[in-house]
C-alpha positions as CSV (number, residue, x, y, z in Angstrom):
1,M,25.2,5.1,-70.5
2,K,23.9,6.0,-74.0
3,T,26.3,3.4,-75.7
4,R,25.1,0.7,-73.3
5,T,21.5,1.5,-74.2
6,I,22.1,1.3,-77.9
7,L,23.9,-2.0,-77.5
8,F,21.1,-3.4,-75.4
9,L,18.6,-2.4,-78.0
10,L,20.5,-3.8,-80.8
11,F,20.9,-7.0,-78.7
12,V,17.3,-7.4,-78.2
13,L,16.5,-6.5,-81.8
14,F,18.7,-9.0,-83.4
15,W,18.5,-11.7,-80.7
16,G,14.8,-11.3,-80.5
17,R,14.4,-12.0,-84.2
18,S,16.2,-15.4,-83.8
19,V,13.3,-16.6,-81.4
20,A,10.4,-17.9,-83.4
21,Q,7.1,-16.6,-82.2
22,P,5.0,-19.5,-80.9
23,L,2.0,-20.7,-83.0
24,C,0.4,-22.6,-80.3
25,I,0.7,-23.6,-76.6
26,P,2.4,-26.0,-76.1
27,T,4.9,-24.9,-78.6
28,A,5.1,-27.1,-81.7
29,Q,8.1,-29.4,-82.0
30,E,8.9,-28.8,-85.6
31,V,7.5,-26.1,-88.0
32,K,8.3,-25.6,-91.6
33,Q,7.1,-22.5,-93.2
34,T,5.9,-22.4,-96.8
35,E,4.7,-19.8,-99.2
36,G,1.2,-18.2,-99.0
37,T,-1.6,-17.7,-96.5
38,V,-5.1,-19.0,-96.1
39,E,-8.1,-16.8,-95.4
40,V,-9.9,-17.9,-92.2
41,S,-13.2,-17.0,-93.7
42,S,-12.7,-19.5,-96.5
43,I,-12.8,-22.4,-94.2
44,T,-16.4,-23.5,-94.5
45,N,-16.5,-27.4,-94.3
46,V,-14.6,-30.3,-92.6
47,T,-14.4,-34.0,-93.6
48,Y,-12.7,-37.0,-92.3
49,N,-11.6,-40.4,-93.6
50,D,-12.3,-42.6,-90.6
51,A,-15.5,-42.9,-88.4
52,S,-13.4,-42.6,-85.3
53,L,-12.8,-38.9,-86.3
54,Q,-16.5,-37.9,-86.3
55,F,-16.3,-36.4,-82.7
56,V,-13.2,-34.4,-83.6
57,A,-14.9,-33.1,-86.7
58,E,-17.9,-32.1,-84.7
59,Y,-15.7,-30.4,-82.1
60,L,-13.8,-28.5,-84.8
61,G,-17.0,-27.6,-86.6
62,K,-18.6,-26.2,-83.5
63,A,-15.6,-24.3,-82.5
64,W,-15.2,-22.8,-86.1
65,N,-18.9,-22.2,-86.5
66,I,-19.1,-24.7,-89.5
67,P,-22.7,-26.0,-89.8
68,A,-23.2,-29.6,-89.0
69,S,-24.3,-30.2,-92.6
70,Q,-20.7,-29.4,-93.6
71,Q,-19.1,-31.9,-91.3
72,K,-19.1,-35.3,-92.9
73,K,-17.0,-38.4,-93.9
74,G,-15.3,-37.9,-97.2
75,T,-12.7,-35.7,-98.9
76,G,-12.3,-32.4,-100.7
77,S,-13.1,-30.0,-97.9
78,S,-11.4,-26.9,-96.4
79,I,-10.3,-29.1,-93.5
80,F,-9.6,-32.8,-93.9
81,L,-8.9,-35.0,-90.8
82,S,-7.0,-38.1,-91.6
83,I,-6.0,-41.3,-89.8
84,K,-2.8,-42.4,-91.4
85,P,-0.3,-44.8,-89.8
86,D,3.0,-42.9,-89.0
87,K,5.5,-44.3,-86.5
88,K,7.1,-40.9,-86.1
89,L,4.0,-39.4,-84.8
90,G,3.1,-42.0,-82.0
91,N,-0.2,-42.1,-80.2
92,E,-0.5,-38.5,-79.6
93,G,1.4,-36.8,-82.4
94,Y,0.0,-35.1,-85.5
95,R,0.9,-33.4,-88.7
96,L,-0.8,-30.2,-89.6
97,I,-0.5,-29.0,-93.2
98,I,-1.8,-25.6,-94.1
99,S,-1.5,-24.8,-97.9
100,P,-3.5,-22.6,-100.4
101,K,-5.4,-25.8,-101.4
102,G,-6.7,-26.5,-97.9
103,I,-5.8,-27.8,-94.4
104,T,-5.0,-31.3,-93.5
105,V,-4.6,-32.8,-90.1
106,Q,-2.9,-36.2,-90.1
107,A,-2.6,-38.5,-87.1
108,T,-2.4,-42.2,-86.1
109,T,-5.2,-41.9,-83.4
110,P,-8.3,-39.6,-82.9
111,Q,-6.4,-38.1,-79.9
112,G,-3.6,-37.0,-82.2
113,A,-6.0,-35.6,-84.6
114,L,-7.8,-33.7,-81.8
115,W,-4.4,-32.2,-80.8
116,G,-3.9,-31.1,-84.3
117,A,-7.3,-29.5,-84.4
118,Q,-6.5,-27.6,-81.1
119,T,-3.3,-26.2,-82.6
120,L,-5.3,-25.1,-85.7
121,L,-8.0,-23.5,-83.3
122,Q,-5.2,-21.7,-81.4
123,M,-3.7,-20.3,-84.6
124,K,-7.2,-19.1,-85.8
125,D,-7.8,-17.5,-82.3
126,T,-4.5,-15.6,-82.3
127,H,-4.4,-14.6,-85.9
128,F,-7.7,-12.9,-85.4
129,A,-6.4,-11.2,-82.3
130,K,-3.1,-10.0,-83.5
131,N,-0.7,-9.8,-86.5
132,N,2.1,-12.2,-85.3
133,A,4.1,-13.1,-88.3
134,G,5.1,-10.1,-90.4
135,A,3.4,-10.6,-93.8
136,I,0.5,-12.4,-92.3
137,T,-2.6,-10.2,-92.0
138,K,-5.5,-10.3,-89.7
139,G,-7.9,-13.1,-90.3
140,T,-5.3,-15.3,-92.3
141,L,-3.3,-18.4,-91.5
142,P,0.3,-18.9,-92.7
143,C,0.9,-21.9,-95.0
144,L,3.2,-24.3,-93.1
145,T,3.7,-27.9,-92.0
146,I,3.8,-28.7,-88.3
147,T,5.0,-32.0,-87.1
148,D,4.5,-32.4,-83.4
149,K,4.3,-35.0,-80.6
150,P,4.8,-34.8,-76.8
151,D,7.9,-35.3,-74.8
152,Y,6.0,-36.9,-72.0
153,A,2.9,-39.1,-72.0
154,I,1.2,-37.7,-68.8
155,R,0.5,-34.0,-68.7
156,G,-1.8,-33.3,-66.0
157,F,-3.6,-31.4,-63.2
158,M,-4.9,-32.4,-59.8
159,I,-7.8,-30.4,-58.2
160,D,-8.8,-30.7,-54.6
161,A,-12.7,-31.1,-54.9
162,G,-12.7,-32.7,-51.4
163,R,-12.3,-29.5,-49.4
164,K,-13.9,-27.3,-52.0
165,F,-16.8,-28.4,-54.1
166,Y,-16.7,-27.5,-57.8
167,P,-19.8,-27.5,-59.8
168,L,-20.1,-30.2,-62.5
169,S,-20.3,-27.5,-65.1
170,Y,-16.9,-26.3,-64.0
171,L,-15.3,-29.7,-64.4
172,Y,-16.7,-29.8,-67.9
173,S,-15.1,-26.4,-68.5
174,L,-12.0,-27.7,-67.0
175,V,-11.9,-30.6,-69.4
176,N,-12.4,-28.3,-72.3
177,V,-9.6,-25.9,-71.2
178,M,-7.2,-28.8,-70.6
179,S,-7.9,-30.3,-74.1
180,Y,-7.2,-26.9,-75.6
181,Y,-3.7,-27.0,-74.1
182,K,-3.3,-30.7,-74.9
183,M,-3.2,-31.5,-71.1
184,N,-4.4,-35.2,-70.9
185,T,-4.8,-36.1,-67.3
186,L,-7.2,-34.7,-64.6
187,Q,-7.0,-36.2,-61.1
188,L,-10.1,-35.6,-59.1
189,H,-9.2,-35.5,-55.3
190,L,-12.7,-36.5,-54.1
191,N,-12.5,-36.6,-50.3
192,D,-10.6,-34.6,-47.7
193,N,-11.0,-32.5,-44.5
194,G,-9.9,-29.2,-43.1
195,F,-7.5,-28.3,-40.4
196,N,-9.1,-28.8,-36.9
197,D,-7.5,-25.6,-35.6
198,Q,-9.9,-23.7,-37.8
199,F,-12.7,-25.4,-35.8
200,E,-11.6,-24.7,-32.2
201,G,-9.6,-27.9,-32.2
202,S,-12.7,-30.1,-32.4
203,W,-12.5,-33.0,-35.0
204,D,-16.2,-33.5,-34.6
205,D,-16.8,-30.0,-36.0
206,T,-14.0,-30.0,-38.5
207,Y,-15.2,-29.8,-42.2
208,A,-15.0,-33.0,-44.1
209,A,-16.5,-34.1,-47.4
210,F,-16.9,-37.2,-49.7
211,R,-18.1,-36.0,-53.0
212,M,-19.7,-39.0,-54.6
213,E,-23.3,-40.3,-54.3
214,S,-23.3,-43.6,-52.4
215,D,-25.9,-46.4,-52.3
216,Y,-23.7,-48.6,-50.1
217,F,-23.1,-46.0,-47.4
218,P,-26.2,-43.7,-47.1
219,G,-25.1,-40.6,-45.3
220,L,-21.5,-40.6,-46.4
221,T,-22.1,-38.1,-49.2
222,A,-21.4,-34.4,-48.6
223,I,-24.5,-32.4,-48.1
224,D,-23.0,-29.2,-49.5
225,G,-22.1,-30.6,-53.0
226,S,-21.6,-34.0,-54.6
227,Y,-21.6,-35.8,-57.9
228,S,-24.1,-38.4,-58.9
229,K,-22.9,-41.7,-60.3
230,K,-24.4,-40.8,-63.7
231,E,-22.9,-37.4,-63.6
232,M,-19.4,-38.8,-63.0
233,R,-19.8,-41.6,-65.7
234,D,-20.9,-39.0,-68.2
235,L,-18.1,-36.6,-67.3
236,I,-15.4,-39.3,-67.6
237,R,-16.7,-40.4,-71.0
238,Y,-16.9,-36.8,-72.2
239,A,-13.4,-36.3,-71.1
240,E,-12.1,-39.3,-72.9
241,K,-13.5,-37.9,-76.2
242,M,-11.7,-34.6,-75.4
243,G,-8.4,-36.5,-74.9
244,V,-8.4,-36.1,-71.2
245,E,-8.2,-39.1,-68.9
246,I,-9.8,-38.6,-65.5
247,I,-8.2,-40.3,-62.5
248,P,-10.6,-40.3,-59.5
249,E,-9.0,-40.4,-56.1
250,F,-10.2,-41.6,-52.6
251,D,-7.6,-40.4,-50.2
252,V,-7.0,-43.0,-47.4
253,P,-5.9,-43.7,-44.7
254,A,-5.1,-40.2,-43.8
255,H,-7.1,-37.1,-44.9
256,S,-10.0,-39.5,-44.1
257,L,-12.3,-37.6,-41.6
258,A,-15.2,-37.8,-44.0
259,F,-15.1,-41.6,-43.5
260,T,-14.7,-41.4,-39.7
261,H,-17.4,-38.9,-39.3
262,Y,-19.6,-41.5,-41.1
263,R,-18.2,-44.4,-39.1
264,P,-16.4,-43.1,-35.9
265,S,-15.2,-46.7,-35.1
266,L,-12.8,-46.5,-38.0
267,A,-10.8,-43.6,-36.5
268,A,-7.2,-44.0,-35.2
269,K,-7.7,-42.0,-32.0
270,K,-4.2,-42.2,-30.9
271,Y,-3.2,-40.0,-34.0
272,D,-6.3,-38.0,-34.9
273,D,-9.7,-38.5,-36.3
274,A,-8.6,-37.9,-39.8
275,H,-6.4,-41.1,-39.6
276,L,-8.1,-44.4,-40.2
277,D,-7.2,-47.2,-37.8
278,L,-5.0,-49.7,-39.7
279,E,-5.5,-52.2,-36.9
280,N,-9.3,-52.2,-37.0
281,P,-10.5,-55.5,-38.8
282,E,-13.5,-53.5,-40.1
283,L,-11.3,-51.2,-42.2
284,I,-10.4,-53.5,-45.1
285,P,-14.0,-54.7,-45.7
286,F,-15.1,-51.1,-45.7
287,L,-12.7,-49.9,-48.2
288,D,-13.2,-53.1,-50.4
289,S,-16.9,-52.3,-50.4
290,L,-16.2,-48.7,-51.3
291,Y,-14.1,-49.8,-54.2
292,A,-16.7,-52.3,-55.4
293,E,-19.3,-49.6,-55.5
294,Y,-17.3,-47.4,-57.8
295,L,-15.0,-49.6,-59.7
296,G,-17.1,-52.8,-60.0
297,G,-20.1,-53.9,-62.1
298,P,-20.8,-54.0,-65.8
299,D,-21.2,-50.2,-65.9
300,P,-18.7,-48.9,-63.4
301,V,-19.1,-45.4,-62.0
302,F,-15.5,-44.8,-62.9
303,P,-15.1,-46.1,-66.5
304,C,-11.5,-45.0,-66.7
305,P,-8.1,-46.9,-66.9
306,R,-6.7,-45.6,-63.7
307,F,-7.7,-45.1,-59.9
308,H,-5.7,-43.2,-57.3
309,I,-5.7,-44.7,-53.8
310,G,-4.3,-41.7,-52.0
311,T,-2.0,-42.9,-49.1
312,D,-0.3,-39.6,-48.3
313,E,0.8,-38.1,-45.0
314,Y,0.0,-41.0,-42.5
315,S,1.8,-40.9,-39.2
316,N,5.2,-42.9,-39.2
317,K,5.7,-42.8,-35.4
318,D,5.1,-46.5,-34.8
319,S,7.1,-49.0,-37.0
320,A,4.5,-51.7,-36.6
321,I,1.9,-49.3,-38.0
322,C,4.2,-48.4,-41.0
323,E,4.1,-52.1,-41.9
324,R,0.2,-52.1,-41.7
325,F,0.3,-49.0,-43.9
326,R,2.5,-50.8,-46.5
327,E,0.3,-53.8,-46.3
328,L,-2.7,-51.5,-47.0
329,I,-1.0,-50.0,-50.1
330,V,-0.4,-53.5,-51.4
331,H,-3.9,-54.6,-50.8
332,L,-5.5,-51.5,-52.4
333,C,-3.3,-51.8,-55.4
334,D,-4.4,-55.4,-55.9
335,E,-8.1,-54.4,-55.5
336,V,-7.7,-51.8,-58.2
337,K,-5.9,-54.2,-60.4
338,K,-8.8,-56.8,-59.8
339,Y,-11.1,-54.2,-61.6
340,G,-8.8,-53.9,-64.6
341,K,-7.4,-50.5,-63.7
342,Q,-3.9,-49.3,-63.0
343,P,-3.4,-48.1,-59.4
344,V,-1.8,-44.7,-58.6
345,F,-0.7,-43.7,-55.2
346,W,1.1,-40.9,-53.4
347,G,4.6,-42.0,-52.8
348,S,5.0,-42.5,-49.0
349,L,7.4,-45.5,-48.9
350,T,10.5,-43.5,-47.7
351,H,8.4,-41.9,-44.9
352,A,6.8,-45.3,-44.0
353,K,10.0,-47.3,-43.9
354,G,9.5,-51.0,-43.4
355,V,10.2,-54.5,-44.6
356,T,6.9,-55.2,-46.2
357,P,7.6,-55.1,-49.9
358,V,5.4,-52.9,-52.1
359,P,5.7,-54.2,-55.8
360,S,6.3,-51.6,-58.5
361,D,4.9,-53.7,-61.2
362,G,1.9,-52.2,-62.8
363,V,1.5,-49.2,-60.4
364,L,2.2,-45.5,-60.8
365,M,3.6,-43.3,-58.0
366,S,2.9,-39.5,-57.6
367,L,6.1,-38.0,-56.3
368,W,5.4,-34.7,-54.4
369,Y,7.9,-34.5,-51.6
370,N,11.2,-36.4,-51.5
371,G,11.0,-36.9,-47.7
372,Y,7.9,-39.1,-48.3
373,A,9.3,-40.9,-51.3
374,D,12.9,-40.4,-52.3
375,P,12.9,-40.3,-56.1
376,E,16.2,-42.0,-56.6
377,E,15.2,-44.9,-54.3
378,M,11.8,-45.2,-56.0
379,H,13.6,-45.3,-59.4
380,K,15.9,-48.0,-58.2
381,Q,12.8,-50.0,-57.2
382,G,11.4,-49.6,-60.7
383,F,8.3,-47.4,-60.1
384,H,6.9,-45.4,-62.9
385,M,6.5,-41.9,-61.6
386,I,4.5,-38.7,-62.1
387,S,6.5,-35.6,-61.3
388,I,4.3,-33.4,-59.0
389,P,7.0,-31.6,-56.7
390,D,5.2,-29.5,-54.1
391,A,7.6,-26.6,-54.0
392,F,7.4,-25.9,-57.7
393,I,3.9,-26.7,-58.8
394,Y,1.5,-26.8,-55.7
395,I,-1.0,-24.0,-55.6
396,V,-2.7,-23.3,-52.3
397,P,-4.8,-20.1,-52.9
398,A,-4.1,-17.2,-50.6
399,A,-2.6,-19.4,-47.9
400,G,0.8,-17.7,-47.5
401,Y,2.7,-20.9,-48.2
402,Y,3.5,-23.0,-51.4
403,N,2.4,-20.9,-54.4
404,D,-0.6,-18.6,-54.7
405,Y,0.1,-18.4,-58.5
406,L,2.8,-20.6,-60.1
407,N,6.0,-18.9,-60.9
408,T,5.8,-19.2,-64.6
409,R,9.1,-17.6,-65.4
410,W,11.0,-19.9,-63.1
411,L,9.2,-22.9,-64.4
412,F,9.8,-21.9,-68.0
413,K,13.6,-21.5,-67.5
414,N,14.2,-24.3,-65.0
415,W,11.6,-27.1,-64.6
416,T,10.8,-30.2,-66.6
417,P,9.3,-33.4,-65.3
418,P,12.6,-35.1,-64.5
419,L,13.3,-32.4,-62.0
420,I,11.6,-33.5,-58.7
421,R,12.6,-31.0,-56.1
422,N,16.4,-31.4,-55.8
423,K,16.7,-34.7,-57.9
424,R,17.0,-34.5,-61.5
425,F,16.8,-37.5,-63.9
426,D,17.6,-37.6,-67.6
427,H,15.3,-36.2,-70.3
428,Q,12.6,-38.7,-71.2
429,D,13.9,-41.2,-68.5
430,P,11.7,-44.3,-69.1
431,L,10.4,-44.3,-65.6
432,I,9.2,-40.6,-65.6
433,D,5.9,-40.8,-67.2
434,G,5.2,-37.1,-67.1
435,G,4.3,-34.1,-64.8
436,M,1.4,-32.6,-63.1
437,F,0.5,-29.5,-61.1
438,A,-2.0,-29.3,-58.3
439,L,-4.4,-26.8,-56.6
440,W,-5.1,-27.7,-52.9
441,N,-7.9,-26.0,-50.8
442,D,-6.4,-26.4,-47.5
443,F,-8.3,-23.6,-45.8
444,I,-12.0,-24.3,-45.7
445,K,-13.3,-20.7,-44.7
446,N,-11.1,-18.6,-46.9
447,G,-13.6,-17.2,-49.3
448,I,-11.8,-18.6,-52.4
449,S,-14.2,-18.9,-55.3
450,V,-14.3,-21.1,-58.4
451,G,-13.4,-18.0,-60.4
452,D,-10.4,-17.4,-58.1
453,C,-9.2,-20.9,-58.6
454,H,-9.5,-20.7,-62.3
455,D,-7.7,-17.4,-62.3
456,R,-4.7,-19.4,-60.9
457,I,-5.3,-22.6,-62.9
458,L,-5.2,-21.1,-66.4
459,P,-1.6,-19.7,-66.3
460,A,-0.4,-22.9,-64.6
461,M,-2.1,-25.0,-67.3
462,Q,-0.3,-23.0,-69.9
463,I,3.3,-23.4,-68.4
464,V,2.9,-27.0,-67.3
465,S,1.6,-28.1,-70.7
466,E,4.6,-26.3,-72.3
467,K,7.2,-27.9,-70.2
468,C,5.7,-31.4,-70.4
469,W,5.1,-31.4,-74.2
470,H,8.1,-29.4,-75.3
471,A,10.6,-29.9,-72.5
472,L,13.9,-29.1,-74.3
473,R,12.8,-25.7,-75.8
474,D,14.7,-22.5,-75.8
475,T,14.5,-21.1,-72.3
476,S,16.1,-17.6,-72.9
477,D,14.6,-14.4,-71.6
478,V,13.5,-13.5,-75.2
479,A,11.9,-16.8,-75.6
480,F,10.1,-16.4,-72.4
481,A,8.9,-12.9,-73.4
482,E,7.6,-14.2,-76.8
483,W,5.9,-17.2,-75.1
484,T,4.3,-14.9,-72.4
485,S,3.0,-12.5,-75.1
486,F,1.5,-15.3,-77.0
487,A,0.0,-16.9,-73.8
488,S,-1.7,-13.7,-73.0
489,M,-3.6,-13.9,-76.3
490,L,-5.2,-17.3,-75.5
491,S,-7.7,-18.0,-72.7
492,D,-10.1,-20.9,-72.2
493,G,-10.5,-22.0,-75.8
494,P,-13.6,-22.0,-77.9
495,L,-16.1,-24.0,-75.8
496,T,-16.0,-22.0,-72.5
497,D,-15.1,-18.6,-70.9
498,E,-14.3,-19.3,-67.2
499,I,-11.8,-16.6,-67.4
500,G,-14.6,-14.1,-68.4
501,R,-12.9,-12.4,-71.4
502,K,-15.7,-12.7,-73.9
503,S,-18.6,-11.1,-72.1
504,M,-18.2,-7.4,-72.6
505,V,-21.4,-5.2,-72.3
506,N,-21.6,-1.6,-73.6
507,H,-24.2,1.1,-72.7
508,I,-27.4,-0.9,-72.6
509,D,-30.5,-0.2,-70.5
510,L,-31.4,-3.1,-68.2
511,K,-34.8,-4.6,-68.0
512,P,-35.9,-6.9,-65.1
513,K,-35.8,-10.8,-65.6
514,T,-33.9,-10.6,-68.9
515,Q,-31.2,-12.8,-70.3
516,I,-28.5,-10.6,-71.6
517,F,-26.7,-13.4,-73.3
518,N,-29.0,-16.0,-74.9
519,P,-27.7,-19.4,-74.0
520,K,-29.2,-21.0,-77.1
521,S,-27.0,-18.8,-79.3
522,S,-23.9,-19.3,-77.2
523,I,-21.4,-22.2,-76.9
524,F,-20.5,-20.9,-73.3
525,N,-22.2,-22.5,-70.3
526,I,-22.1,-19.3,-68.3
527,R,-21.7,-15.6,-68.9
528,Q,-19.5,-13.5,-66.5
529,I,-16.7,-11.1,-66.7
530,G,-13.4,-11.8,-65.1
531,Y,-10.4,-9.9,-63.6
532,P,-9.6,-7.1,-63.8
533,Y,-13.0,-5.5,-64.8
534,T,-15.1,-2.4,-64.4
535,V,-18.9,-2.4,-64.2
536,E,-20.7,0.8,-64.4
537,F,-24.4,1.9,-64.5
538,T,-26.7,4.8,-63.8
539,I,-29.5,3.9,-61.4
540,D,-32.7,5.7,-60.4
541,W,-33.4,4.0,-57.0
542,A,-36.7,2.6,-56.1
543,E,-37.7,0.8,-52.9
544,E,-36.2,-2.7,-53.2
545,K,-37.1,-5.6,-51.0
546,P,-34.3,-7.7,-49.4
547,G,-32.9,-10.2,-51.9
548,T,-33.5,-8.1,-54.9
549,V,-31.1,-9.2,-57.7
550,L,-29.2,-7.0,-60.1
551,F,-27.5,-9.8,-62.1
552,T,-27.1,-13.5,-61.6
553,S,-25.3,-16.4,-63.4
554,E,-24.8,-20.0,-62.5
555,R,-21.8,-19.2,-60.2
556,S,-22.8,-15.9,-58.5
557,T,-25.5,-13.2,-57.7
558,F,-25.0,-9.5,-57.3
559,Y,-27.7,-7.8,-55.2
560,L,-29.1,-4.3,-55.2
561,S,-30.5,-5.3,-51.9
562,D,-28.9,-8.3,-50.1
563,P,-31.2,-10.8,-48.4
564,I,-30.0,-10.0,-44.8
565,K,-29.5,-6.3,-44.5
566,G,-30.7,-4.8,-47.8
567,M,-27.2,-3.6,-48.8
568,L,-25.4,-3.7,-52.1
569,G,-23.6,-7.1,-52.1
570,F,-23.0,-10.4,-53.8
571,S,-23.0,-14.1,-53.1
572,R,-21.0,-17.0,-54.5
573,D,-19.6,-20.3,-53.3
574,G,-21.7,-20.3,-50.1
575,Y,-20.5,-16.8,-49.0
576,L,-22.4,-13.5,-48.8
577,F,-20.4,-10.4,-48.9
578,T,-21.9,-6.9,-48.6
579,F,-20.8,-3.2,-48.9
580,K,-21.7,-0.7,-46.3
581,Y,-24.0,0.9,-48.8
582,K,-27.8,0.9,-49.3
583,G,-29.7,2.6,-52.1
584,K,-31.9,5.5,-51.4
585,P,-35.3,5.5,-53.2
586,G,-35.7,8.7,-55.4
587,K,-31.9,9.2,-55.8
588,R,-30.1,8.9,-59.1
589,E,-26.4,8.1,-59.1
590,T,-23.8,6.3,-61.1
591,I,-22.4,3.1,-59.5
592,Q,-19.0,1.8,-60.5
593,L,-17.6,-1.6,-59.4
594,K,-13.9,-2.4,-60.0
595,G,-12.9,-6.0,-59.3
596,D,-9.6,-8.0,-59.5
597,N,-8.1,-11.0,-57.9
598,K,-7.6,-9.2,-54.7
599,G,-11.1,-7.8,-54.1
600,I,-13.8,-5.5,-55.3
601,S,-14.3,-1.7,-54.8
602,L,-17.6,0.3,-54.9
603,Y,-17.8,3.8,-56.1
604,A,-20.9,6.0,-56.1
605,D,-20.8,9.1,-58.3
606,G,-17.0,8.8,-58.4
607,R,-16.6,8.6,-54.6
608,L,-15.0,5.4,-53.2
609,V,-17.5,3.9,-50.8
610,E,-15.7,0.7,-49.8
611,N,-12.9,-1.6,-51.0
612,L,-13.6,-5.2,-50.0
613,K,-10.0,-6.3,-49.7
614,P,-8.9,-9.7,-48.2
615,D,-10.2,-10.0,-44.6
616,T,-8.4,-12.0,-41.8
617,G,-9.3,-15.3,-40.4
618,H,-7.7,-16.7,-37.2
619,R,-6.6,-20.2,-36.4
620,T,-6.8,-21.5,-32.9
621,D,-3.4,-23.2,-32.7
622,S,-0.6,-22.2,-30.3
623,K,1.0,-19.9,-33.0
624,K,-2.2,-17.9,-33.3
625,S,-1.6,-17.9,-37.1
626,T,-3.9,-16.2,-39.5
627,Y,-5.2,-16.8,-43.0
628,K,-6.8,-14.6,-45.8
629,I,-10.5,-14.5,-46.5
630,M,-10.9,-13.4,-50.1
631,R,-13.9,-11.2,-51.0
632,T,-13.7,-11.4,-54.7
633,L,-16.2,-11.6,-57.4
634,V,-16.1,-12.7,-61.1
635,F,-19.1,-10.5,-62.0
636,P,-22.3,-12.3,-63.2
637,L,-23.8,-11.2,-66.6
638,Q,-26.2,-14.0,-67.5
639,E,-29.6,-12.7,-66.4
640,T,-31.1,-9.7,-64.6
641,G,-33.3,-9.9,-61.5
642,D,-36.7,-8.7,-60.7
643,F,-35.8,-5.1,-59.7
644,R,-37.9,-2.0,-59.5
645,S,-35.2,0.6,-59.9
646,K,-34.4,2.1,-63.4
647,I,-31.1,1.1,-64.6
648,T,-29.5,2.7,-67.6
649,N,-26.2,2.9,-69.5
650,F,-24.9,-0.3,-68.1
651,S,-21.4,-1.3,-69.2
652,A,-19.0,-4.0,-68.2
653,W,-15.4,-4.1,-69.6
654,R,-12.0,-5.5,-69.0
């Protein structure tokens, strides 16, 4: 046994040395180490040789804390951004040169230069956090040349905003995080509905939402959360600057309960109310008007190059209806093209077999399940494809099916975009445009928060970015361990902190109505602490009226006295959760809260009061199945409330 242990340790020691520690995620394709290091503190200005690089310089300057006065067109700076023709780099490639004389980022496009800047920022973040390269000391960068470009053009994420509303600020954060990891495509699923068996089998009562402001169809817009036309235009244009293309999606003719709630005559009652009636002559004019509102005009609501028409999971029981379904796909694709955009749709042509041809020219297909669209057959028909295989890269939080969190180890070792479930194509097959992962919010009343979603999105972002950018990398166990170690050092990038790693508080006395983190001095849009965390404070209780807030931020509120029963509790995402505990005026005690991605526990003077673990929700189908109701909290730290109690020695840490 001792001999085996020694051999194993020697194996890890020498084999581990052969695996290069990553410098960025996704891992760079080519790194050439040179002599010397550069002090991070010596980087004090940034210049660029082309006006198109101004935004990249501003972003890099903000992230590096370089004053605006030190960001300008010219040469001779600490960081020089350069547009320079180079066929080897392509549209998204870059060359990063770090030498004692300074840092240069070369690219053929502003997007490539931005990716080079993100690599540089990741190196800065990790070299401050940990000594990763032997002789390199804390606060220095190694001298090297990185030549890098992606293996696949589309590296993306689809978020289901139809069944769960995400605040606009979160979508901006998401764009920032995606850009940090060189993920360049964000699909916004903007309408959907829940399962009717969560609503006593009543389609009339089943939750459904369409998330866009509408002038053509007043009353269609969801009342519990939506995006104005200006907000969406501005988001899409900002994302473009950050190297992220947004693909809006209106999902029809299934998943369409929001439309049939608005106009019941459009429902295909022989299937269910979430199906649009393909034989109704009113349907095409309705959908054409919907497209005209968002894709048309001199200043379209969706100023982006692609639009997703949906078309997944419609009934195929009637062959005649399958023909109508295929005809609808052709019509909607033609409509999208009419507005100068590329249509994208969920591959359903195997499921909806028929004789009506659906041309592959100029369209893009999302392949998620081979029974709906057989990848080999779609390949023969000439469709360009996005690999988004459900079994591998679908997240449905706390649902008990698909993935709660993606299996990063399995993906690292096994998956690349050419693997679509059990069908594998060649590396860089010309019809495989790239890969995406998805987060679906199937259960409406399951308590999942924006913070819970992001806790799942971040590690998925890291692994899918890696496998779409650098697909043919080393996949050994040692390589995975090195990659995982490096990934743990990164988080949301320089412009946001959705994961809540940068908001520690140590031993302060709280005053009412006070901002703990000044937003004017911070580049983060919210302040909160994420999983796993501990919050602790001493409180001398006074009489508190119902609704008294301890801490609040944009996403959540923690109450000393909740608005209903006057208990300790919290609200977020439309939910109110309370502990079975109420403060007693005149009593002094130490309150401790421990939160993670499973729930939150309350301790009073070291005694466990209650652990808010997942609760159980019941569906009303014949199987009597259940689902989890998550009672979690990413703890708010932005501003204190108007409390009367005395609160001292407040700390929050991870």
